[in-house]
C-alpha positions in Angstrom: 51.5 16.8 -49.3 48.4 15.2 -48.1 48.6 12.0 -46.4 46.3 10.1 -48.9 48.6 11.3 -51.8 51.7 10.1 -50.0 49.8 6.8 -49.4 48.9 6.3 -53.0 52.5 7.0 -54.1 53.9 4.5 -51.6 51.2 1.7 -52.6 51.8 2.2 -56.3 55.6 1.5 -55.9 55.2 -1.2 -53.6 52.4 -2.8 -55.9 55.0 -2.5 -59.0 57.8 -4.0 -57.1 55.5 -7.1 -56.1 54.5 -7.6 -59.7 58.0 -7.4 -60.9 59.1 -9.8 -57.8 57.1 -12.7 -59.7 60.0 -13.2 -62.1 62.7 -14.1 -59.8 62.6 -13.5 -56.0 65.5 -15.4 -53.8 64.5 -13.9 -50.6 63.2 -16.3 -47.9 59.5 -16.8 -48.1 57.2 -15.3 -45.3 55.1 -17.4 -42.9 52.0 -18.8 -44.4 49.0 -17.7 -42.7 46.1 -20.3 -42.1 42.6 -19.3 -41.5 39.6 -21.4 -40.3 36.7 -18.9 -40.5 34.9 -21.1 -43.0 35.0 -24.0 -40.9 37.9 -25.6 -42.6 41.7 -24.7 -42.7 42.5 -22.7 -45.8 45.5 -20.3 -46.5 44.8 -16.7 -46.2 45.8 -16.3 -49.9 43.5 -19.0 -51.2 40.3 -17.9 -49.3 37.7 -16.4 -51.7 37.1 -13.2 -49.5 38.4 -10.7 -47.2 39.7 -11.9 -43.9 42.0 -10.1 -41.5 43.9 -12.1 -39.0 45.8 -10.9 -35.8 47.9 -13.4 -33.8 48.1 -13.6 -30.0 51.8 -13.1 -30.2 51.2 -9.8 -32.1 48.9 -8.4 -29.4 51.3 -9.6 -26.7 54.3 -7.7 -28.3 52.7 -4.7 -29.2 51.2 -4.3 -25.7 47.3 -4.5 -26.7 45.4 -5.0 -23.8 42.0 -3.9 -25.2 39.8 -4.9 -28.3 40.0 -1.2 -29.3 43.8 -1.5 -29.6 43.8 -4.9 -31.4 42.0 -4.1 -34.7 42.2 -0.3 -34.8 44.5 -0.2 -37.8 42.6 -2.7 -40.3 40.9 -1.1 -43.1 37.4 -1.3 -43.1 37.3 -2.1 -39.4 37.2 0.3 -36.3 36.4 0.2 -32.6 34.9 3.0 -30.8 35.3 3.4 -27.0 38.3 2.2 -25.0 39.3 1.2 -21.5 36.7 2.4 -19.2 34.2 2.9 -21.8 31.8 0.5 -24.0 33.5 -0.7 -27.1 31.8 -1.4 -30.3 33.0 -2.8 -33.7 32.2 -1.5 -36.9 33.0 -3.4 -40.1 32.3 -2.0 -43.7 29.8 0.5 -42.4 27.8 -2.0 -40.2 28.2 -1.7 -36.3 26.6 -2.6 -33.2 24.8 -6.1 -32.8 24.9 -6.4 -36.5 28.4 -7.7 -35.9 28.8 -11.2 -34.5 31.6 -11.7 -32.0 32.2 -15.6 -31.7 34.5 -16.8 -28.9 35.6 -20.4 -29.2 32.4 -21.2 -31.0 30.2 -19.5 -28.7 28.4 -16.1 -29.5 29.4 -13.1 -27.3 26.9 -11.1 -25.5 25.0 -8.1 -27.0 25.9 -4.5 -26.3 23.2 -2.1 -25.4 22.6 1.7 -26.4 20.5 4.0 -28.5 20.1 2.9 -32.2 22.8 0.3 -32.2 25.6 2.8 -30.8 26.1 0.4 -28.0 27.2 3.4 -26.0 25.6 2.1 -22.7 27.0 -1.7 -22.7 29.8 -2.4 -25.0 30.9 -5.7 -26.6 34.2 -5.9 -24.5 33.1 -8.5 -21.8 36.5 -10.8 -22.2 40.2 -10.5 -21.8 42.8 -10.8 -24.5 45.5 -12.2 -22.4 45.1 -15.8 -23.7 44.0 -15.1 -27.5 45.6 -17.3 -29.9 44.2 -15.4 -32.9 41.6 -13.1 -34.0 40.1 -13.5 -37.5 37.7 -10.8 -38.9 35.4 -11.7 -41.4 34.4 -8.7 -43.6 30.9 -9.0 -44.9 27.9 -11.2 -44.1 28.4 -14.5 -42.8 25.3 -16.0 -41.7 25.6 -19.1 -43.5 27.8 -20.3 -40.9 27.1 -18.2 -38.0 23.4 -17.4 -38.1 21.3 -14.4 -36.9 23.5 -11.4 -36.0 26.3 -11.9 -38.7 24.7 -9.6 -41.1 27.6 -7.3 -41.3 30.7 -9.1 -40.4 32.1 -11.6 -37.8 34.8 -11.4 -35.3 36.1 -14.8 -34.4 38.3 -15.2 -31.3 40.2 -18.4 -30.7 41.8 -18.9 -27.3 44.9 -20.8 -26.6 44.7 -24.5 -25.4 46.9 -26.3 -23.3 48.5 -28.2 -26.4 49.4 -24.9 -27.7 51.7 -24.3 -24.6 52.9 -27.9 -23.9 54.3 -28.7 -27.4 55.2 -32.3 -26.5 56.2 -31.4 -22.9 54.6 -32.2 -19.6 54.7 -28.8 -18.1 54.9 -25.3 -19.1 54.4 -21.9 -16.9 54.9 -18.2 -17.8 54.4 -14.8 -16.4 53.8 -11.5 -18.1 53.6 -7.7 -17.1 52.4 -5.2 -19.4 51.9 -1.4 -19.2 50.3 0.8 -21.7 50.4 4.7 -21.3 47.1 5.0 -23.3 45.1 4.3 -20.0 47.9 4.2 -17.5 47.0 0.6 -17.0 49.3 -2.2 -15.3 48.3 -5.9 -16.2 49.8 -9.1 -14.9 48.9 -12.6 -16.5 50.3 -16.1 -16.2 49.5 -19.4 -17.8 50.2 -22.7 -16.1 49.8 -25.7 -18.5 50.6 -29.6 -17.4 49.9 -33.0 -18.8 49.1 -36.0 -16.6 48.5 -39.3 -18.0 45.7 -38.6 -20.6 44.6 -35.3 -19.2 45.8 -31.9 -20.2 45.2 -28.9 -18.1 45.6 -25.0 -18.6 44.9 -22.4 -15.9 45.2 -18.7 -17.2 45.1 -15.8 -14.8 44.9 -12.0 -15.3 44.8 -9.1 -13.1 44.7 -5.5 -14.3 44.3 -1.7 -13.1 44.5 1.5 -14.5 42.4 4.3 -15.7 40.3 5.2 -18.8 41.5 5.6 -22.3 42.6 9.2 -22.5 42.2 11.8 -25.2 44.8 14.4 -26.6 43.8 17.0 -23.8 43.5 14.4 -21.0 40.3 16.2 -19.9 37.9 13.4 -19.8 36.1 12.4 -16.6 38.5 10.4 -14.6 37.8 6.9 -14.2 39.7 4.3 -12.1 39.3 0.6 -13.2 40.6 -2.7 -12.0 39.7 -6.3 -13.1 40.5 -10.1 -13.5 40.1 -12.8 -15.7 40.3 -16.6 -14.6 39.8 -19.4 -16.9 40.7 -23.2 -16.5 40.4 -25.9 -19.4 40.7 -29.7 -19.0 41.2 -32.2 -21.8 40.8 -35.8 -21.2 41.7 -38.2 -23.8 39.4 -41.2 -23.5 41.2 -43.0 -26.4 42.8 -42.4 -29.6 39.6 -41.3 -31.1 37.6 -39.5 -28.3 38.7 -36.5 -26.2 36.4 -34.8 -23.8 36.8 -30.7 -23.0 35.7 -28.8 -20.2 36.2 -25.1 -19.6 35.2 -22.4 -17.3 36.1 -18.7 -17.3 35.2 -15.7 -15.1 35.7 -12.4 -16.2 35.0 -9.2 -14.2 36.0 -5.6 -14.8 34.9 -2.8 -12.2 35.3 1.0 -12.6 34.7 4.1 -10.3 34.6 7.7 -11.0 33.9 10.8 -8.9 33.4 13.2 -11.8 30.3 13.3 -14.0 27.4 15.3 -15.4 24.4 16.3 -13.4 22.0 15.2 -15.9 18.3 16.7 -16.2 16.0 17.3 -13.4 12.1 17.5 -14.2 11.7 20.7 -12.1 14.4 22.8 -13.4 18.1 23.5 -12.8 19.9 22.1 -10.0 23.7 22.6 -9.3 25.6 19.1 -9.1 27.6 19.2 -5.6 28.9 15.5 -5.7 29.1 12.7 -8.2 30.0 9.0 -7.8 29.8 6.1 -9.9 30.4 2.4 -9.6 30.0 0.2 -12.6 31.1 -3.2 -13.4 30.7 -6.1 -16.2 30.8 -9.8 -15.1 30.6 -12.6 -17.5 30.7 -16.5 -16.7 31.4 -19.0 -19.4 31.1 -22.8 -18.7 31.2 -25.4 -21.7 31.5 -29.1 -21.9 32.5 -30.5 -25.4 33.6 -33.8 -27.1 35.9 -34.3 -30.1 35.7 -37.4 -32.1 38.3 -38.5 -34.9 37.4 -41.9 -36.1 40.2 -44.2 -37.4 38.5 -45.2 -40.6 37.3 -41.8 -41.6 34.3 -43.6 -43.5 31.5 -41.3 -42.7 33.4 -38.3 -41.0 36.9 -37.0 -40.4 35.9 -35.1 -37.4 33.2 -34.1 -35.1 33.0 -31.6 -32.4 30.2 -31.0 -30.0 29.5 -28.5 -27.3 27.1 -27.7 -24.6 27.5 -24.3 -23.0 26.1 -21.7 -20.8 27.1 -18.0 -20.6 25.8 -15.3 -18.1 26.9 -11.7 -18.8 25.7 -8.9 -16.2 26.6 -5.2 -16.6 25.6 -2.9 -13.8 26.1 0.9 -13.5 25.2 2.7 -10.1 25.4 6.4 -10.1 24.9 8.7 -7.1 24.5 12.4 -7.4 24.0 15.1 -4.7 22.3 18.3 -6.0 21.8 21.8 -4.2 20.1 25.1 -5.2 18.8 27.9 -3.2 15.0 28.2 -2.4 12.9 31.3 -2.2 14.5 32.2 1.1 18.1 32.0 -0.4 18.8 28.9 1.7 20.6 25.9 0.1 18.5 22.8 -0.2 19.8 19.4 -1.4 18.4 16.4 -3.3 20.0 13.2 -3.6 19.3 10.8 -6.6 20.5 7.4 -7.2 20.2 5.2 -10.3 21.1 1.5 -10.6 20.9 0.4 -14.0 21.5 -3.4 -15.0 21.6 -5.3 -18.1 21.6 -9.1 -18.6 22.2 -11.4 -21.3 22.2 -15.1 -20.6 22.6 -17.9 -22.9 22.2 -21.7 -23.0 22.9 -23.6 -26.0 24.3 -26.8 -27.7 26.1 -27.1 -31.0 28.1 -29.6 -33.2 30.0 -29.6 -36.3 31.1 -32.4 -38.7 33.4 -32.4 -41.4 34.6 -34.9 -44.3 37.1 -34.9 -47.1 36.2 -37.1 -50.0 37.1 -37.5 -53.7 34.7 -38.0 -56.5 35.6 -38.2 -60.3 39.0 -36.4 -59.6 37.1 -33.7 -57.5 38.1 -33.2 -54.0 35.2 -32.1 -51.6 35.6 -30.7 -48.1 32.1 -31.0 -46.8 31.2 -29.2 -43.3 27.8 -29.5 -41.7 26.3 -28.8 -38.3 23.4 -27.5 -36.1 23.0 -25.2 -33.3 20.1 -24.5 -30.7 20.3 -21.6 -28.3 18.0 -19.7 -25.9 18.8 -16.4 -24.7 17.3 -14.1 -22.0 17.6 -10.3 -22.0 16.6 -7.9 -19.2 17.5 -4.1 -18.6 16.2 -2.6 -15.4 16.7 0.9 -14.1 15.8 1.8 -10.4 15.8 5.3 -9.3 15.7 6.7 -5.9 15.2 10.4 -5.0 15.3 11.8 -1.6 14.7 15.6 -0.7 14.1 16.6 2.8 11.8 14.2 4.2 10.3 13.1 0.9 11.6 9.9 -0.8 10.6 8.4 -4.1 11.6 4.9 -5.6 10.9 4.1 -9.3 11.6 1.1 -11.4 11.6 1.2 -15.1 12.4 -1.3 -17.9 13.2 0.3 -21.3 12.2 -2.9 -23.0 10.2 -5.9 -21.6 12.4 -8.6 -20.5 12.4 -11.2 -23.3 13.5 -14.8 -24.3 14.9 -15.7 -27.7 15.2 -19.3 -29.1 17.0 -20.0 -32.3 17.7 -23.3 -34.2 20.1 -23.2 -37.1 21.1 -26.0 -39.6 23.9 -25.5 -42.0 26.1 -27.1 -44.7 28.9 -26.1 -46.8 30.7 -27.9 -49.6 34.2 -26.6 -50.8 35.1 -28.1 -54.2 38.6 -28.1 -55.6 38.6 -29.1 -59.5 42.0 -28.4 -61.1 42.5 -24.6 -60.9 39.0 -23.9 -59.6 37.7 -23.6 -56.1 34.0 -23.7 -55.7 31.9 -23.4 -52.5 28.4 -23.6 -51.9 26.9 -23.1 -48.5 23.2 -23.0 -47.0 21.7 -22.4 -43.6 18.3 -22.3 -42.4 17.4 -20.4 -39.1 14.2 -20.2 -37.3 14.0 -17.7 -34.7 11.4 -16.9 -31.9 11.3 -13.9 -29.6 8.7 -13.8 -26.7 8.2 -11.3 -23.9 9.0 -12.8 -20.5 6.5 -12.4 -17.7 3.8 -9.6 -18.1 3.6 -9.0 -21.8 2.1 -5.6 -21.4 4.2 -2.5 -21.8 2.6 0.8 -20.7 -1.0 -0.6 -21.4 0.5 -2.0 -24.9 0.1 -5.5 -25.4 3.1 -7.4 -26.5 3.3 -10.6 -28.4 5.9 -13.2 -29.7 7.7 -12.4 -33.0 8.7 -15.5 -35.2 11.1 -15.2 -38.2 12.8 -17.8 -40.2 15.6 -17.3 -42.9 17.5 -19.2 -45.6 21.2 -17.9 -45.9 23.0 -19.1 -49.0 26.5 -18.4 -49.8 28.6 -18.9 -53.0 32.2 -18.5 -53.9 34.1 -19.0 -57.2 38.1 -18.7 -57.3 40.1 -19.5 -60.3 44.0 -20.0 -60.3 45.3 -17.8 -63.1 49.1 -18.7 -62.5 50.6 -20.6 -59.5 50.8 -17.1 -57.8 47.7 -15.3 -59.0 44.1 -15.9 -57.9 41.0 -14.2 -59.1 37.7 -14.8 -57.1 34.0 -13.8 -56.6 32.0 -14.5 -53.6 28.4 -13.8 -52.4 27.0 -14.3 -49.0 23.6 -13.5 -47.3 23.2 -12.0 -43.9 20.2 -12.3 -41.5 19.5 -10.6 -38.2 16.2 -11.4 -36.4 14.3 -8.6 -34.7 15.7 -7.4 -31.4 14.1 -7.5 -28.0 15.1 -3.7 -27.5 13.7 -2.4 -30.8 10.4 -4.6 -30.6 9.4 -4.2 -27.1 11.1 -1.0 -26.2 9.2 1.9 -24.5 11.4 4.6 -23.4 10.4 8.2 -22.2 12.4 11.1 -22.8 9.6 13.7 -21.8 11.9 15.8 -19.7 14.3 16.7 -22.6 14.0 20.4 -23.0 12.8 21.8 -26.3 12.6 18.2 -28.0 10.8 15.7 -25.6 9.9 12.3 -27.2 9.0 8.7 -26.5 10.1 5.7 -28.2 7.2 3.0 -28.3 7.3 -0.8 -29.2 6.9 -2.0 -32.7 5.9 -5.9 -32.9 5.7 -5.9 -36.4 9.2 -5.6 -37.1 10.7 -8.0 -39.8 14.3 -9.6 -40.0 16.9 -7.6 -41.4 18.7 -9.2 -44.2 22.0 -8.3 -46.2 23.4 -9.5 -49.5 27.1 -9.2 -49.9 29.1 -9.3 -53.2 32.8 -9.4 -53.4 35.3 -9.6 -56.4 38.9 -9.6 -55.8 42.3 -10.7 -56.8 45.1 -12.2 -54.5 48.9 -12.7 -55.5 51.1 -14.6 -53.3 54.6 -15.6 -54.3 55.7 -16.8 -50.9 58.0 -13.4 -50.6 55.4 -11.0 -51.7 51.6 -10.8 -51.3 49.2 -8.5 -52.8 45.4 -8.7 -52.0 42.7 -6.3 -53.7 39.0 -6.4 -53.3 36.0 -4.3 -53.9 32.7 -5.1 -52.2 29.0 -3.9 -52.5 26.5 -4.9 -49.6 22.6 -4.2 -49.7 20.6 -4.3 -46.7 17.0 -4.8 -46.8 14.3 -4.2 -44.0 16.9 -2.2 -42.3 15.6 -1.2 -38.9 16.0 2.5 -37.9 14.1 5.1 -35.8 11.4 7.0 -37.4 8.9 9.8 -36.2 5.3 8.3 -36.1 3.2 10.9 -34.5 2.7 13.2 -31.7 1.5 12.7 -27.8 0.7 16.1 -26.9 4.1 18.1 -26.6 6.0 14.7 -27.2 7.3 13.3 -30.4 6.5 9.7 -30.8 9.3 7.7 -32.4 9.5 4.0 -33.2 11.8 1.4 -34.7 10.7 0.5 -38.2 11.9 -1.6 -41.3 13.1 1.0 -44.0 13.4 -0.1 -47.7 17.1 -0.4 -47.6 20.8 0.5 -47.0 23.8 0.0 -49.3 27.5 0.2 -48.6 30.4 -0.2 -50.9 34.2 0.2 -51.2 37.5 -1.0 -51.6 40.5 -2.6 -49.8 44.1 -3.2 -50.6 46.8 -5.1 -48.8 50.4 -5.4 -50.0 53.6 -6.9 -48.4 57.1 -7.6 -49.5 60.0 -9.2 -48.0 62.8 -7.0 -49.2 65.6 -9.3 -47.7 65.8 -12.2 -45.4 65.3 -9.6 -42.6 63.5 -6.5 -43.9 59.9 -6.4 -44.9 57.5 -3.9 -45.7 53.7 -3.9 -45.7 50.8 -1.5 -46.5 47.1 -1.5 -46.2 44.4 0.7 -47.4 40.4 0.8 -47.3 37.5 3.1 -48.1 33.8 2.7 -47.2 30.8 4.9 -48.6 27.1 4.1 -48.4 23.7 5.6 -48.3 20.2 4.9 -46.9 17.0 4.8 -48.9 16.7 8.6 -48.8 20.1 9.1 -50.5 21.6 10.2 -47.3 25.2 8.9 -46.1 24.8 6.6 -43.2 26.6 7.1 -40.0 29.3 4.6 -40.0 31.3 5.1 -42.9 35.0 5.5 -43.2 37.4 7.7 -45.3 40.3 6.5 -47.2 42.5 5.2 -44.4 45.4 2.9 -43.9 49.0 2.5 -42.8 52.5 1.7 -44.2 54.9 -0.4 -41.9 58.5 -1.3 -42.4 59.8 -4.2 -40.2 63.1 -6.0 -39.3 63.4 -9.4 -37.8 66.7 -11.1 -37.1 68.6 -12.9 -34.1 65.9 -12.3 -31.6 65.4 -8.7 -32.5 62.1 -7.6 -34.1 61.3 -4.0 -34.8 58.6 -2.2 -37.0 58.1 1.4 -37.8 54.4 2.3 -38.9 52.9 5.4 -40.6 49.0 5.5 -40.1 47.0 8.2 -42.2 43.6 8.9 -43.1 42.1 11.4 -45.5 39.5 14.1 -44.6 35.9 12.9 -44.2 32.7 15.2 -45.3 30.5 12.4 -46.3 28.3 12.8 -43.3 24.7 12.2 -42.4 22.2 15.0 -41.0 22.3 15.6 -37.3 19.6 17.4 -35.1 21.1 19.8 -32.8 19.5 20.8 -29.3 17.2 23.3 -30.9 15.7 20.7 -33.0 17.4 22.0 -36.1 18.9 20.0 -39.0 22.5 20.4 -39.4 25.4 18.6 -40.9 26.9 15.8 -38.5 30.7 16.2 -37.8 33.3 15.9 -40.5 37.0 15.4 -39.8 40.3 16.6 -41.4 43.0 14.4 -42.8 45.7 13.0 -40.2 48.6 10.8 -39.8 50.6 9.4 -37.0 53.7 7.3 -36.6 54.3 4.3 -34.1 57.3 2.2 -33.2 57.7 -1.2 -32.1 60.6 -3.2 -30.7 61.0 -6.6 -29.3 64.0 -8.4 -28.1 64.4 -12.1 -26.9 67.0 -11.9 -24.6 67.2 -15.5 -23.6 65.1 -18.4 -24.9 63.0 -17.9 -21.8 62.7 -14.1 -21.5 61.2 -11.5 -23.9 61.0 -7.8 -23.7 58.7 -5.5 -25.9 58.0 -2.0 -26.1 56.4 0.6 -28.4 56.0 4.4 -28.8 52.6 5.4 -30.1 52.0 8.5 -32.1 55.7 9.4 -31.7 55.4 12.9 -32.9 52.5 13.8 -30.4 50.0 14.7 -33.2 46.5 15.8 -32.4 43.7 14.6 -34.6 40.3 13.1 -34.5 39.2 9.8 -36.1 35.9 9.9 -38.2 34.9 6.9 -36.7 34.8 8.2 -33.0 32.5 11.2 -34.1 30.4 9.6 -36.6 26.7 10.7 -36.4 27.3 13.5 -33.8 27.1 17.2 -34.2 30.4 19.1 -34.7 30.0 20.9 -31.3 30.2 17.7 -29.6 33.6 16.5 -31.0 35.7 18.3 -28.3 36.6 15.2 -26.2 37.0 12.9 -29.0 40.7 13.5 -30.0 43.1 10.4 -30.1 45.6 10.2 -27.4 48.8 11.9 -27.7 52.2 10.3 -27.4 52.3 7.4 -25.1 54.4 4.0 -24.5 53.6 0.5 -24.0 56.1 -2.2 -22.4 55.6 -6.0 -22.0 57.9 -8.4 -20.2 57.5 -12.4 -20.4 59.3 -15.1 -18.7 58.7 -18.7 -19.6 59.6 -21.1 -16.9 
C-alpha cells in the first residue's frame, strides 16, 4: 500500500477517536503550549493561524545539531542543505530571503545565491545549543516583522539565566552529542549564577565533524569544526527596571580536498589538486532595557534594544590544473578564488504592551518601532598563475549597498465573549542605495525607495469550550534586494549557453496576501488542528531574458505579475493513557506562476505519525515519516539549452526511534536511530528546480545514530 494511502487511513482513525474523546476522557491533560509569535502570550490552540513550536528540550533529546534536523518533519516547512553546506528554509512554497529569521528580536543575516536558492551562503549562522524554543509562523507576517517576512517567519528564542536558575543562585551543566548524519561530536556547557541584583549566563559550545552525508556517501568530503560563545548579563536596577547586555560569537570553519575543476576560458584542463577553506563568522552585541511599572497606568511592559550584528562568510578555493602542450609536455596552471559576503546590521527597536478593559471587552494592545541600517558586500578575488605569467582580478557581482529601514506597528487583540478579534497595521519605509562608486560596468546606479502598509486581521469564534473556528489575513512585504537591483554577473565562459545578468533599478517591492481558514479542537487530552491557506504574491521578482549581446543572452531580475500558492495542513494528537500518546501531521503545498507553470519550491503530500511513551524518567517515541510522489514540477533548461521537465520524485517512507532516560535527577541520556530500515529515497524539496540527471547526489542519508548525554551540577 502506498504511504499516502496508509497515512490517510491512520489520520482518519485518529480524527474519529479525537472527536469521540470530547464526550468523556479521563486521561491526564497534556501540557499546554504557549506561543509569543504575535507579541503576546497565547495558547497554541487559541491562535488564529498556523504556528509550529519546537522546544529546546526536544532538540537536545533528539540530538538535533543543525537547523536542517530541527524542522525537517514539519508539514509545509523544509530545509535544504545540511552540515557543511548552506541551509535554506522553505515555508509554504516560499524560500530564500523571503523567509525572515528573527533571533531574540534581531533579524538574522541574509543568505546569498542564484535566484534565491541561497546555495552559496546559507541562513545557518548560529548554534542551537542554547535555544529555548523555535516558533515557525506559516504565512506572511510583515505586520510585526517588516520587510522580508513575506512568506513566513522563524522566531528563535534563546535561554536566559532565569530559565536555568529557577530561584537558585548557581547552575551549571555539560553535555556531549554525537550524530551519525555528519559524524559530528559536539560539547556544550552552560554556567548561570546570581549575585545580588545581577544574573549572568555563559554558554559555550564546540563541535567537529564532517558534512551531512547522502545515502551512497559519495559527496565531496568536508571536515568542519566550530564554536559558539555567548555571555548574557541582567542587572535589576529596581523592581521596575532591568538592564540587559549580551554578546555572542559564532564561527564554523570547513576544509575539503575534493572538488570540481570548474570552467576555464581556454578549453579543458585536468584538475590535479583541489583545496577549499571556508568559514562563517558572526558577532552579535546588544544592550537592552525592560520596564514594568507598578501602576500599569499607561503600559504593562516596555522593552527596548540597541543591537549590532556582523556576519562574514568567506570561501577560498585553490586549484592546480595540468594539461599537455603541443610538445606533449605537461604544463601547469594554478588558480585561487577568494569569495566573501558581508552582512552588517545596526539597529534600535522598542515594543510596548498594555492590557485594558472597555465595556466588558478586553484589549491586549502592542505597538512599537524599529530603525535599522544594513551594509551588504560580495567580493570575488581571482589569482591565476601559469609559467611566469600572473593575473589578478577583483569582481563584485553586485555593487556594495546600504539599506535603511524604519518600521512602525500596532496590533490590538480583542476578546469579546466567545469572539477573539485582532487588528494589526505596520508602516515601513525603506531606502536602498549603492555605496561608493555607483557605476557598475558603465551602468549608472541609483537609490531605490519603497514604502508599504502591511495590515493584518484575524477572527476566531469559540464554537464550544473545545472547538474554535478562525479566519486570518496578513500582508507580506519585501523591499527590492541589493543583489537583484545592482547585480552584474557575467557567465560568458559557459559553453553553449553563455549569459550575463544586468542590473535593474526599476524593481518594485514584492508583496503578498495570505488567507487562512481553520478549525482547532483542544480538550486537554486531544488536539486536532486543520487549516487551508491561499497566498497571492504580487510584483514577484524573478529572472527573465531581456535580449542579446553578441553570443551572450542578457538576463535581468524583473517584477512579474504574480505567483500563488495554496494547500492544506492537519495536525492531530491524542493521549491514549497517562503514559501513551499518538500524534500525526500532514501537509500539502501547490502553486503556479503567472504563466500557469508550477513554481519550484512546492511540496507533495507528506507527514508523519508518532507513538510516544513517557513514564518514570523514560521517554520513547517511534515515528513513521512519509511522502507521496511528486510530479508537479516546473520546466528546466538542460546543458544543451533545451527545455525539459525538472526532477520528480517517488513516494517514500522511513522510520525513526527516539529514547531518553533520566538516570538520576542530574544525569540524562538520550539516543535515536534514524531511518531504521536503511531506506534509500529522495525528498522532493532537495531536488526542486533541477534537472533529473542532476539528482544522483541528493539522496537522504541511510540509517544513522545519535546520542546525547547531559549532566547538571
